[in-house]
Every structure is written in structure tokens, then in C-alpha cells.
Biopython code that builds the backbone (N, CA, C, O; Angstrom):
import numpy as np
from Bio.PDB.StructureBuilder import StructureBuilder

atoms = [
    (1, "MET", "N", (58.086, 135.387, 42.366)),
    (1, "MET", "CA", (59.089, 134.743, 43.178)),
    (1, "MET", "C", (58.506, 133.490, 43.826)),
    (1, "MET", "O", (57.405, 133.510, 44.376)),
    (2, "LYS", "N", (59.258, 132.415, 43.749)),
    (2, "LYS", "CA", (58.880, 131.157, 44.394)),
    (2, "LYS", "C", (59.460, 131.144, 45.799)),
    (2, "LYS", "O", (60.600, 131.553, 46.016)),
    (3, "LYS", "N", (58.660, 130.667, 46.756)),
    (3, "LYS", "CA", (59.110, 130.595, 48.147)),
    (3, "LYS", "C", (59.082, 129.154, 48.613)),
    (3, "LYS", "O", (58.043, 128.493, 48.600)),
    (4, "ILE", "N", (60.260, 128.679, 49.029)),
    (4, "ILE", "CA", (60.442, 127.304, 49.467)),
    (4, "ILE", "C", (60.797, 127.327, 50.950)),
    (4, "ILE", "O", (61.714, 128.033, 51.369)),
    (5, "LEU", "N", (60.061, 126.549, 51.736)),
    (5, "LEU", "CA", (60.333, 126.463, 53.167)),
    (5, "LEU", "C", (60.684, 125.030, 53.526)),
    (5, "LEU", "O", (59.944, 124.098, 53.210)),
    (6, "LEU", "N", (61.823, 124.863, 54.190)),
    (6, "LEU", "CA", (62.235, 123.567, 54.695)),
    (6, "LEU", "C", (61.972, 123.549, 56.189)),
    (6, "LEU", "O", (62.178, 124.549, 56.877)),
    (7, "VAL", "N", (61.518, 122.414, 56.688)),
    (7, "VAL", "CA", (61.264, 122.286, 58.125)),
    (7, "VAL", "C", (61.882, 120.985, 58.633)),
    (7, "VAL", "O", (61.815, 119.939, 57.986)),
    (8, "CYS", "N", (62.485, 121.091, 59.814)),
    (8, "CYS", "CA", (63.019, 119.901, 60.480)),
    (8, "CYS", "C", (62.728, 120.033, 61.960)),
    (8, "CYS", "O", (62.062, 120.977, 62.384)),
    (9, "ALA", "N", (63.215, 119.105, 62.736)),
    (9, "ALA", "CA", (62.887, 119.085, 64.161)),
    (9, "ALA", "C", (63.293, 120.379, 64.860)),
    (9, "ALA", "O", (62.485, 120.979, 65.568)),
    (10, "ALA", "N", (64.534, 120.812, 64.668)),
    (10, "ALA", "CA", (65.006, 122.009, 65.362)),
    (10, "ALA", "C", (65.283, 123.171, 64.422)),
    (10, "ALA", "O", (65.542, 124.283, 64.881)),
    (11, "GLY", "N", (65.233, 122.937, 63.118)),
    (11, "GLY", "CA", (65.494, 124.005, 62.161)),
    (11, "GLY", "C", (66.961, 124.209, 61.860)),
    (11, "GLY", "O", (67.311, 125.077, 61.061)),
    (12, "MET", "N", (67.834, 123.421, 62.490)),
    (12, "MET", "CA", (69.272, 123.628, 62.297)),
    (12, "MET", "C", (69.863, 122.732, 61.217)),
    (12, "MET", "O", (70.723, 123.171, 60.453)),
    (13, "SER", "N", (69.419, 121.504, 61.146)),
    (13, "SER", "CA", (70.040, 120.584, 60.187)),
    (13, "SER", "C", (69.745, 120.970, 58.748)),
    (13, "SER", "O", (70.461, 120.553, 57.838)),
    (14, "THR", "N", (68.710, 121.752, 58.532)),
    (14, "THR", "CA", (68.387, 122.177, 57.169)),
    (14, "THR", "C", (69.150, 123.431, 56.750)),
    (14, "THR", "O", (69.131, 123.794, 55.574)),
    (15, "SER", "N", (69.813, 124.093, 57.680)),
    (15, "SER", "CA", (70.495, 125.352, 57.360)),
    (15, "SER", "C", (71.556, 125.189, 56.277)),
    (15, "SER", "O", (71.641, 126.008, 55.362)),
    (16, "LEU", "N", (72.357, 124.146, 56.377)),
    (16, "LEU", "CA", (73.390, 123.916, 55.367)),
    (16, "LEU", "C", (72.748, 123.618, 54.012)),
    (16, "LEU", "O", (73.214, 124.103, 52.981)),
    (17, "LEU", "N", (71.697, 122.832, 54.018)),
    (17, "LEU", "CA", (71.006, 122.516, 52.770)),
    (17, "LEU", "C", (70.415, 123.779, 52.140)),
    (17, "LEU", "O", (70.493, 123.956, 50.924)),
    (18, "VAL", "N", (69.834, 124.645, 52.944)),
    (18, "VAL", "CA", (69.292, 125.911, 52.449)),
    (18, "VAL", "C", (70.395, 126.740, 51.810)),
    (18, "VAL", "O", (70.197, 127.314, 50.739)),
    (19, "THR", "N", (71.550, 126.809, 52.451)),
    (19, "THR", "CA", (72.686, 127.566, 51.914)),
    (19, "THR", "C", (73.088, 127.041, 50.540)),
    (19, "THR", "O", (73.331, 127.815, 49.614)),
    (20, "LYS", "N", (73.154, 125.728, 50.422)),
    (20, "LYS", "CA", (73.530, 125.124, 49.136)),
    (20, "LYS", "C", (72.461, 125.377, 48.072)),
    (20, "LYS", "O", (72.789, 125.647, 46.917)),
    (21, "MET", "N", (71.194, 125.292, 48.453)),
    (21, "MET", "CA", (70.109, 125.554, 47.505)),
    (21, "MET", "C", (70.142, 127.002, 47.035)),
    (21, "MET", "O", (69.953, 127.270, 45.848)),
    (22, "LYS", "N", (70.377, 127.934, 47.946)),
    (22, "LYS", "CA", (70.453, 129.353, 47.589)),
    (22, "LYS", "C", (71.592, 129.618, 46.620)),
    (22, "LYS", "O", (71.449, 130.406, 45.685)),
    (23, "LYS", "N", (72.725, 128.959, 46.843)),
    (23, "LYS", "CA", (73.888, 129.123, 45.951)),
    (23, "LYS", "C", (73.534, 128.688, 44.532)),
    (23, "LYS", "O", (73.841, 129.392, 43.570)),
    (24, "ILE", "N", (72.895, 127.539, 44.401)),
    (24, "ILE", "CA", (72.504, 127.031, 43.083)),
    (24, "ILE", "C", (71.487, 127.981, 42.438)),
    (24, "ILE", "O", (71.602, 128.301, 41.254)),
    (25, "ALA", "N", (70.511, 128.425, 43.201)),
    (25, "ALA", "CA", (69.488, 129.332, 42.671)),
    (25, "ALA", "C", (70.125, 130.629, 42.173)),
    (25, "ALA", "O", (69.746, 131.149, 41.123)),
    (26, "LYS", "N", (71.081, 131.141, 42.920)),
    (26, "LYS", "CA", (71.762, 132.377, 42.516)),
    (26, "LYS", "C", (72.557, 132.161, 41.240)),
    (26, "LYS", "O", (72.525, 132.994, 40.335)),
    (27, "GLU", "N", (73.274, 131.038, 41.167)),
    (27, "GLU", "CA", (74.051, 130.715, 39.965)),
    (27, "GLU", "C", (73.160, 130.624, 38.729)),
    (27, "GLU", "O", (73.577, 130.981, 37.628)),
    (28, "ARG", "N", (71.942, 130.149, 38.916)),
    (28, "ARG", "CA", (70.999, 129.996, 37.799)),
    (28, "ARG", "C", (70.185, 131.261, 37.538)),
    (28, "ARG", "O", (69.453, 131.326, 36.551)),
    (29, "GLY", "N", (70.300, 132.248, 38.390)),
    (29, "GLY", "CA", (69.529, 133.477, 38.235)),
    (29, "GLY", "C", (68.050, 133.287, 38.515)),
    (29, "GLY", "O", (67.211, 133.966, 37.923)),
    (30, "LEU", "N", (67.721, 132.359, 39.422)),
    (30, "LEU", "CA", (66.325, 132.077, 39.740)),
    (30, "LEU", "C", (65.794, 133.054, 40.781)),
    (30, "LEU", "O", (66.511, 133.453, 41.698)),
    (31, "ASP", "N", (64.541, 133.428, 40.628)),
    (31, "ASP", "CA", (63.869, 134.301, 41.580)),
    (31, "ASP", "C", (63.186, 133.418, 42.626)),
    (31, "ASP", "O", (61.993, 133.129, 42.537)),
    (32, "VAL", "N", (63.982, 132.995, 43.627)),
    (32, "VAL", "CA", (63.533, 132.029, 44.617)),
    (32, "VAL", "C", (63.957, 132.496, 46.010)),
    (32, "VAL", "O", (65.072, 132.980, 46.206)),
    (33, "GLU", "N", (63.056, 132.343, 46.958)),
    (33, "GLU", "CA", (63.389, 132.595, 48.363)),
    (33, "GLU", "C", (63.338, 131.256, 49.073)),
    (33, "GLU", "O", (62.329, 130.553, 49.008)),
    (34, "ILE", "N", (64.421, 130.900, 49.750)),
    (34, "ILE", "CA", (64.519, 129.603, 50.418)),
    (34, "ILE", "C", (64.860, 129.851, 51.880)),
    (34, "ILE", "O", (65.796, 130.588, 52.191)),
    (35, "SER", "N", (64.099, 129.236, 52.772)),
    (35, "SER", "CA", (64.359, 129.397, 54.195)),
    (35, "SER", "C", (64.059, 128.101, 54.934)),
    (35, "SER", "O", (63.483, 127.162, 54.384)),
    (36, "ALA", "N", (64.470, 128.080, 56.198)),
    (36, "ALA", "CA", (64.255, 126.898, 57.036)),
    (36, "ALA", "C", (63.681, 127.330, 58.378)),
    (36, "ALA", "O", (63.896, 128.451, 58.839)),
    (37, "THR", "N", (62.954, 126.417, 58.984)),
    (37, "THR", "CA", (62.383, 126.674, 60.305)),
    (37, "THR", "C", (62.239, 125.357, 61.050)),
    (37, "THR", "O", (62.430, 124.281, 60.484)),
    (38, "SER", "N", (61.905, 125.458, 62.308)),
    (38, "SER", "CA", (61.629, 124.255, 63.092)),
    (38, "SER", "C", (60.136, 123.953, 63.009)),
    (38, "SER", "O", (59.341, 124.814, 62.633)),
    (39, "GLY", "N", (59.770, 122.755, 63.353)),
    (39, "GLY", "CA", (58.360, 122.364, 63.333)),
    (39, "GLY", "C", (57.501, 123.239, 64.224)),
    (39, "GLY", "O", (56.354, 123.536, 63.889)),
    (40, "GLU", "N", (58.046, 123.650, 65.350)),
    (40, "GLU", "CA", (57.247, 124.464, 66.272)),
    (40, "GLU", "C", (56.995, 125.878, 65.762)),
    (40, "GLU", "O", (56.063, 126.537, 66.222)),
    (41, "ASN", "N", (57.803, 126.354, 64.828)),
    (41, "ASN", "CA", (57.607, 127.692, 64.254)),
    (41, "ASN", "C", (56.903, 127.661, 62.902)),
    (41, "ASN", "O", (56.723, 128.702, 62.270)),
    (42, "LEU", "N", (56.511, 126.492, 62.465)),
    (42, "LEU", "CA", (55.950, 126.336, 61.127)),
    (42, "LEU", "C", (54.704, 127.175, 60.887)),
    (42, "LEU", "O", (54.579, 127.786, 59.826)),
    (43, "ALA", "N", (53.795, 127.223, 61.823)),
    (43, "ALA", "CA", (52.515, 127.916, 61.614)),
    (43, "ALA", "C", (52.708, 129.363, 61.174)),
    (43, "ALA", "O", (52.011, 129.829, 60.273)),
    (44, "ARG", "N", (53.630, 130.070, 61.786)),
    (44, "ARG", "CA", (53.819, 131.480, 61.409)),
    (44, "ARG", "C", (54.647, 131.643, 60.142)),
    (44, "ARG", "O", (54.559, 132.675, 59.477)),
    (45, "GLU", "N", (55.448, 130.640, 59.798)),
    (45, "GLU", "CA", (56.294, 130.716, 58.606)),
    (45, "GLU", "C", (55.555, 130.275, 57.334)),
    (45, "GLU", "O", (55.960, 130.637, 56.229)),
    (46, "ALA", "N", (54.496, 129.511, 57.481)),
    (46, "ALA", "CA", (53.842, 128.868, 56.334)),
    (46, "ALA", "C", (52.738, 129.711, 55.706)),
    (46, "ALA", "O", (51.930, 129.184, 54.941)),
    (47, "GLU", "N", (52.685, 130.969, 56.000)),
    (47, "GLU", "CA", (51.612, 131.810, 55.476)),
    (47, "GLU", "C", (51.733, 132.084, 53.980)),
    (47, "GLU", "O", (50.732, 132.054, 53.265)),
    (48, "ASP", "N", (52.928, 132.347, 53.507)),
    (48, "ASP", "CA", (53.104, 132.822, 52.135)),
    (48, "ASP", "C", (54.220, 132.048, 51.432)),
    (48, "ASP", "O", (55.230, 132.628, 51.032)),
    (49, "ILE", "N", (54.030, 130.727, 51.286)),
    (49, "ILE", "CA", (55.045, 129.913, 50.622)),
    (49, "ILE", "C", (54.424, 129.136, 49.466)),
    (49, "ILE", "O", (53.203, 129.037, 49.344)),
    (50, "ASP", "N", (55.293, 128.589, 48.622)),
    (50, "ASP", "CA", (54.832, 127.805, 47.475)),
    (50, "ASP", "C", (54.988, 126.301, 47.685)),
    (50, "ASP", "O", (54.323, 125.505, 47.023)),
    (51, "ILE", "N", (55.871, 125.916, 48.610)),
    (51, "ILE", "CA", (56.074, 124.497, 48.895)),
    (51, "ILE", "C", (56.690, 124.334, 50.276)),
    (51, "ILE", "O", (57.469, 125.172, 50.729)),
    (52, "LEU", "N", (56.325, 123.234, 50.938)),
    (52, "LEU", "CA", (56.891, 122.885, 52.233)),
    (52, "LEU", "C", (57.649, 121.575, 52.075)),
    (52, "LEU", "O", (57.076, 120.560, 51.679)),
    (53, "LEU", "N", (58.928, 121.604, 52.384)),
    (53, "LEU", "CA", (59.758, 120.408, 52.314)),
    (53, "LEU", "C", (60.127, 119.980, 53.729)),
    (53, "LEU", "O", (60.628, 120.779, 54.522)),
    (54, "LEU", "N", (59.875, 118.716, 54.034)),
    (54, "LEU", "CA", (60.147, 118.183, 55.361)),
    (54, "LEU", "C", (61.462, 117.425, 55.380)),
    (54, "LEU", "O", (61.742, 116.629, 54.485)),
    (55, "GLY", "N", (62.269, 117.675, 56.405)),
    (55, "GLY", "CA", (63.457, 116.866, 56.598)),
    (55, "GLY", "C", (63.034, 115.432, 56.868)),
    (55, "GLY", "O", (61.993, 115.206, 57.484)),
    (56, "PRO", "N", (63.817, 114.459, 56.420)),
    (56, "PRO", "CA", (63.433, 113.053, 56.595)),
    (56, "PRO", "C", (63.138, 112.671, 58.042)),
    (56, "PRO", "O", (62.314, 111.793, 58.296)),
    (57, "GLN", "N", (63.809, 113.330, 58.996)),
    (57, "GLN", "CA", (63.613, 112.982, 60.399)),
    (57, "GLN", "C", (62.215, 113.342, 60.908)),
    (57, "GLN", "O", (61.795, 112.838, 61.949)),
    (58, "ILE", "N", (61.497, 114.194, 60.199)),
    (58, "ILE", "CA", (60.104, 114.484, 60.574)),
    (58, "ILE", "C", (59.134, 114.096, 59.453)),
    (58, "ILE", "O", (58.009, 114.592, 59.391)),
    (59, "GLY", "N", (59.580, 113.220, 58.590)),
    (59, "GLY", "CA", (58.725, 112.747, 57.505)),
    (59, "GLY", "C", (57.425, 112.131, 57.996)),
    (59, "GLY", "O", (56.428, 112.115, 57.274)),
    (60, "PHE", "N", (57.435, 111.624, 59.227)),
    (60, "PHE", "CA", (56.232, 111.034, 59.804)),
    (60, "PHE", "C", (55.110, 112.066, 59.980)),
    (60, "PHE", "O", (53.958, 111.688, 60.192)),
    (61, "LYS", "N", (55.431, 113.351, 59.894)),
    (61, "LYS", "CA", (54.423, 114.401, 60.042)),
    (61, "LYS", "C", (53.803, 114.830, 58.696)),
    (61, "LYS", "O", (52.961, 115.727, 58.659)),
    (62, "LYS", "N", (54.214, 114.200, 57.621)),
    (62, "LYS", "CA", (53.735, 114.605, 56.295)),
    (62, "LYS", "C", (52.213, 114.612, 56.227)),
    (62, "LYS", "O", (51.624, 115.586, 55.758)),
    (63, "GLU", "N", (51.576, 113.557, 56.682)),
    (63, "GLU", "CA", (50.111, 113.466, 56.606)),
    (63, "GLU", "C", (49.452, 114.593, 57.410)),
    (63, "GLU", "O", (48.491, 115.214, 56.954)),
    (64, "GLU", "N", (49.974, 114.842, 58.589)),
    (64, "GLU", "CA", (49.445, 115.923, 59.431)),
    (64, "GLU", "C", (49.557, 117.275, 58.722)),
    (64, "GLU", "O", (48.602, 118.052, 58.703)),
    (65, "TYR", "N", (50.722, 117.548, 58.144)),
    (65, "TYR", "CA", (50.933, 118.829, 57.462)),
    (65, "TYR", "C", (50.136, 118.920, 56.164)),
    (65, "TYR", "O", (49.697, 120.003, 55.779)),
    (66, "GLN", "N", (49.947, 117.781, 55.487)),
    (66, "GLN", "CA", (49.126, 117.805, 54.274)),
    (66, "GLN", "C", (47.680, 118.145, 54.606)),
    (66, "GLN", "O", (47.032, 118.900, 53.881)),
    (67, "LYS", "N", (47.184, 117.595, 55.687)),
    (67, "LYS", "CA", (45.807, 117.912, 56.091)),
    (67, "LYS", "C", (45.666, 119.391, 56.414)),
    (67, "LYS", "O", (44.657, 120.015, 56.082)),
    (68, "LYS", "N", (46.672, 119.942, 57.055)),
    (68, "LYS", "CA", (46.620, 121.338, 57.491)),
    (68, "LYS", "C", (46.896, 122.320, 56.355)),
    (68, "LYS", "O", (46.253, 123.367, 56.278)),
    (69, "TYR", "N", (47.863, 121.991, 55.455)),
    (69, "TYR", "CA", (48.321, 122.949, 54.444)),
    (69, "TYR", "C", (48.174, 122.481, 52.996)),
    (69, "TYR", "O", (48.373, 123.267, 52.070)),
    (70, "GLY", "N", (47.829, 121.211, 52.796)),
    (70, "GLY", "CA", (47.834, 120.625, 51.461)),
    (70, "GLY", "C", (46.982, 121.323, 50.428)),
    (70, "GLY", "O", (47.249, 121.207, 49.232)),
    (71, "ASN", "N", (45.958, 122.049, 50.860)),
    (71, "ASN", "CA", (45.134, 122.774, 49.888)),
    (71, "ASN", "C", (45.773, 124.111, 49.499)),
    (71, "ASN", "O", (45.315, 124.763, 48.560)),
    (72, "LYS", "N", (46.824, 124.524, 50.212)),
    (72, "LYS", "CA", (47.502, 125.791, 49.933)),
    (72, "LYS", "C", (48.772, 125.603, 49.103)),
    (72, "LYS", "O", (49.066, 126.404, 48.216)),
    (73, "PHE", "N", (49.523, 124.536, 49.397)),
    (73, "PHE", "CA", (50.796, 124.290, 48.722)),
    (73, "PHE", "C", (51.194, 122.831, 48.914)),
    (73, "PHE", "O", (50.722, 122.174, 49.842)),
    (74, "PRO", "N", (52.071, 122.318, 48.029)),
    (74, "PRO", "CA", (52.535, 120.930, 48.180)),
    (74, "PRO", "C", (53.354, 120.747, 49.460)),
    (74, "PRO", "O", (54.064, 121.650, 49.901)),
    (75, "VAL", "N", (53.232, 119.563, 50.033)),
    (75, "VAL", "CA", (54.002, 119.170, 51.205)),
    (75, "VAL", "C", (54.712, 117.876, 50.827)),
    (75, "VAL", "O", (54.064, 116.902, 50.442)),
    (76, "GLU", "N", (56.036, 117.860, 50.932)),
    (76, "GLU", "CA", (56.782, 116.678, 50.514)),
    (76, "GLU", "C", (57.968, 116.453, 51.443)),
    (76, "GLU", "O", (58.531, 117.398, 51.995)),
    (77, "VAL", "N", (58.338, 115.186, 51.606)),
    (77, "VAL", "CA", (59.518, 114.820, 52.388)),
    (77, "VAL", "C", (60.732, 114.844, 51.453)),
    (77, "VAL", "O", (60.681, 114.307, 50.347)),
    (78, "ILE", "N", (61.810, 115.463, 51.902)),
    (78, "ILE", "CA", (63.044, 115.500, 51.116)),
    (78, "ILE", "C", (63.613, 114.086, 51.036)),
    (78, "ILE", "O", (63.650, 113.362, 52.031)),
    (79, "ASN", "N", (64.049, 113.709, 49.857)),
    (79, "ASN", "CA", (64.665, 112.398, 49.667)),
    (79, "ASN", "C", (65.806, 112.241, 50.677)),
    (79, "ASN", "O", (66.701, 113.085, 50.735)),
    (80, "PRO", "N", (65.777, 111.156, 51.478)),
    (80, "PRO", "CA", (66.798, 110.977, 52.524)),
    (80, "PRO", "C", (68.235, 110.948, 51.995)),
    (80, "PRO", "O", (69.145, 111.442, 52.659)),
    (81, "VAL", "N", (68.446, 110.379, 50.818)),
    (81, "VAL", "CA", (69.795, 110.335, 50.252)),
    (81, "VAL", "C", (70.251, 111.750, 49.885)),
    (81, "VAL", "O", (71.377, 112.141, 50.190)),
    (82, "ASP", "N", (69.374, 112.509, 49.233)),
    (82, "ASP", "CA", (69.722, 113.887, 48.856)),
    (82, "ASP", "C", (69.949, 114.737, 50.106)),
    (82, "ASP", "O", (70.835, 115.591, 50.131)),
    (83, "TYR", "N", (69.149, 114.498, 51.132)),
    (83, "TYR", "CA", (69.293, 115.236, 52.391)),
    (83, "TYR", "C", (70.630, 114.894, 53.054)),
    (83, "TYR", "O", (71.373, 115.783, 53.469)),
    (84, "GLY", "N", (70.919, 113.623, 53.144)),
    (84, "GLY", "CA", (72.157, 113.175, 53.778)),
    (84, "GLY", "C", (73.400, 113.662, 53.054)),
    (84, "GLY", "O", (74.417, 113.960, 53.681)),
    (85, "MET", "N", (73.316, 113.742, 51.729)),
    (85, "MET", "CA", (74.449, 114.208, 50.919)),
    (85, "MET", "C", (74.454, 115.734, 50.785)),
    (85, "MET", "O", (75.363, 116.313, 50.190)),
    (86, "MET", "N", (73.420, 116.377, 51.350)),
    (86, "MET", "CA", (73.265, 117.833, 51.238)),
    (86, "MET", "C", (73.314, 118.261, 49.767)),
    (86, "MET", "O", (74.008, 119.209, 49.399)),
    (87, "ASN", "N", (72.558, 117.537, 48.941)),
    (87, "ASN", "CA", (72.514, 117.790, 47.504)),
    (87, "ASN", "C", (71.506, 118.915, 47.226)),
    (87, "ASN", "O", (70.366, 118.658, 46.838)),
    (88, "GLY", "N", (71.937, 120.144, 47.428)),
    (88, "GLY", "CA", (71.071, 121.301, 47.262)),
    (88, "GLY", "C", (70.496, 121.426, 45.865)),
    (88, "GLY", "O", (69.352, 121.846, 45.694)),
    (89, "GLU", "N", (71.288, 121.062, 44.865)),
    (89, "GLU", "CA", (70.811, 121.170, 43.481)),
    (89, "GLU", "C", (69.626, 120.241, 43.234)),
    (89, "GLU", "O", (68.627, 120.652, 42.644)),
    (90, "LYS", "N", (69.731, 119.006, 43.678)),
    (90, "LYS", "CA", (68.654, 118.031, 43.457)),
    (90, "LYS", "C", (67.400, 118.413, 44.241)),
    (90, "LYS", "O", (66.289, 118.328, 43.718)),
    (91, "VAL", "N", (67.576, 118.831, 45.486)),
    (91, "VAL", "CA", (66.429, 119.219, 46.310)),
    (91, "VAL", "C", (65.742, 120.441, 45.699)),
    (91, "VAL", "O", (64.514, 120.501, 45.661)),
    (92, "LEU", "N", (66.514, 121.402, 45.226)),
    (92, "LEU", "CA", (65.945, 122.586, 44.569)),
    (92, "LEU", "C", (65.180, 122.181, 43.315)),
    (92, "LEU", "O", (64.050, 122.623, 43.108)),
    (93, "ASP", "N", (65.783, 121.350, 42.484)),
    (93, "ASP", "CA", (65.113, 120.903, 41.252)),
    (93, "ASP", "C", (63.807, 120.177, 41.562)),
    (93, "ASP", "O", (62.786, 120.417, 40.918)),
    (94, "ASP", "N", (63.847, 119.288, 42.551)),
    (94, "ASP", "CA", (62.634, 118.557, 42.931)),
    (94, "ASP", "C", (61.546, 119.514, 43.416)),
    (94, "ASP", "O", (60.379, 119.362, 43.058)),
    (95, "ALA", "N", (61.926, 120.494, 44.226)),
    (95, "ALA", "CA", (60.954, 121.461, 44.752)),
    (95, "ALA", "C", (60.322, 122.268, 43.618)),
    (95, "ALA", "O", (59.107, 122.462, 43.597)),
    (96, "LEU", "N", (61.132, 122.731, 42.688)),
    (96, "LEU", "CA", (60.604, 123.534, 41.578)),
    (96, "LEU", "C", (59.650, 122.717, 40.706)),
    (96, "LEU", "O", (58.643, 123.241, 40.228)),
    (97, "LYS", "N", (59.959, 121.450, 40.500)),
    (97, "LYS", "CA", (59.061, 120.580, 39.728)),
    (97, "LYS", "C", (57.722, 120.418, 40.432)),
    (97, "LYS", "O", (56.672, 120.463, 39.791)),
    (98, "LEU", "N", (57.751, 120.229, 41.742)),
    (98, "LEU", "CA", (56.510, 120.074, 42.511)),
    (98, "LEU", "C", (55.684, 121.360, 42.501)),
    (98, "LEU", "O", (54.455, 121.309, 42.444)),
    (99, "ILE", "N", (56.346, 122.499, 42.556)),
    (99, "ILE", "CA", (55.634, 123.785, 42.504)),
    (99, "ILE", "C", (54.922, 123.928, 41.172)),
    (99, "ILE", "O", (53.776, 124.374, 41.116)),
    (100, "GLU", "N", (55.604, 123.546, 40.097)),
    (100, "GLU", "CA", (55.016, 123.666, 38.752)),
    (100, "GLU", "C", (53.815, 122.745, 38.578)),
    (100, "GLU", "O", (52.898, 123.076, 37.825)),
    (101, "LYS", "N", (53.795, 121.601, 39.251)),
    (101, "LYS", "CA", (52.701, 120.644, 39.138)),
    (101, "LYS", "C", (51.425, 121.111, 39.818)),
    (101, "LYS", "O", (50.330, 120.712, 39.419)),
    (102, "LYS", "N", (51.551, 121.943, 40.831)),
    (102, "LYS", "CA", (50.382, 122.297, 41.640)),
    (102, "LYS", "C", (49.351, 123.126, 40.914)),
    (102, "LYS", "O", (48.326, 123.483, 41.495)),
]
sb = StructureBuilder()
sb.init_structure("model")
sb.init_model(0)
sb.init_chain("A")
sb.init_seg("    ")
for serial, (resi, resn, name, xyz) in enumerate(atoms, 1):
    if name == "N":
        sb.init_residue(resn, " ", resi, " ")
    sb.init_atom(name, np.array(xyz, "f"), 0.0, 1.0, " ", f" {name:<3s}", serial, name[0])
structure = sb.get_structure()
């Protein structure tokens, strides 16, 4: 099972995106767990994941999170257009590609 974690400032703006990603994953029959959290809860949530996706509003923290977690899993900022459009399919596809590259 692949585990995808999205993080944003408060953990709320990613909830809709997570819902859309889960719907696509279910339709495709993928064995994927997708969840969201806030930046302040990241440390306890990031123990057992395959990728960390950052909401564009906290993209400035990418370098910090890469230093802390980059040797464990990929850390990437969600494309702002895909995030704004809540394009769950594209974000899911991008995440799965990054997981496969690691």
C-alpha cells in the first residue's frame, strides 16, 4: 500500500483535494492511503508514508522538509494550478510517479 500525506498551513484546505484523490484511487482499484494534516502535526504523521505533498501556500517550507525527511521519502509542492482547481486525478498521478522514482 502506498501512503500519501498532504500538508498545508491548517490541514483544512487539503481536505477536499484528499477526498477527490481518494475517489479516483477507489475508481482505479489502487491500494493507496491518502490523508492530510497541518504543518504543526507533520512530525507525528510522517512516520510511515511514501510521499509528502505540500500545499502551495507552504511551498516555502519544501527545503526545510527535504532536509528533515528527504532521505525517507520524496517531498514535493503540489502544482498551484492543480491545487486551485482541486484536480485530484492529476495530483494523485503526479504523486504516484514520484513514489515510483524514489
